[in-house]
C-alpha positions, 0 to 999 in steps of 0.5 A: 471824835471819829478815828479811822484806822486804814491799813495800807494797801497792797504792796509789791513783794521784796525783790520787785520795784527796787525793794530790797527789804520790807521797809522799801516796799511801795504800792503795787498797781493793785494797791493804788487802785485799792487805795483810791477805791476805798478813799472814794468810798470814804468821801462818799460816806462823808468821812472828813479827817482833819488830820491824816497821820501815816507810818513812815514806810513807803507803802503807808505813805503812798496810801495816805497821799491817795487818800489825803488827795481825795479827802482833802487833807495833807498827811503827816508822818508819825513815827509811832505808826511805823511797825514796832514804832510805838506801843498802844498806850503811846498811840492812844495817848497821841490820839487823845491829845488831838483836837480834831473831830476826825482823824485817820491813821494809816499803818500796818498789821498787827498794830492798827487792828490791835489799836482798834481793839485797845481803844474799844475794849482797853485790851488786845485779847480779841483778834480783829481782821483788817485786810489791806486797804481795810478801814476800821472806824472808832468813835470816842470822846476827845481825851477818852481812855482805852476801852471808852471807844466804840467800833462803828464800822469795818470796811474790807475792800472787797465789800466796795467793788461795784459800789464806787466809781472813778470820779477822776475821769470825765 
């Protein structure tokens, strides 16, 4: 199973676009472009998640919607991905129960990088940097325990500039 951990793209600051608190922040123009660029790169790499689960917060949902549109998968909300919405064993258990060959989780810091390290090492002792719109790929067997996964790759959006092109325009 491939598990893609996709951090939400750039979002507006509190006070912009009607956001009065962190939970109301939506993607910025830059964020929408980031999410599209990364999703196009993932498609070009052959990433085909059968499940996309997202935090209920707007910036994560928008990132998941953009990725889902490009990757051909309808996102579903998973409250465990909300900031503070679940602990690592709960998330690992949810992942282990999925029957998909590939799934994507869209969420936030510090949860996603902590989850990646937990799946690969069984611990969160090591820090991992995951920039906005960054994606971490973990491979693991279905039903694997934390510590039995392997970090396959990490993509930060700045590494993709110039490698993708907008395919939505003629």
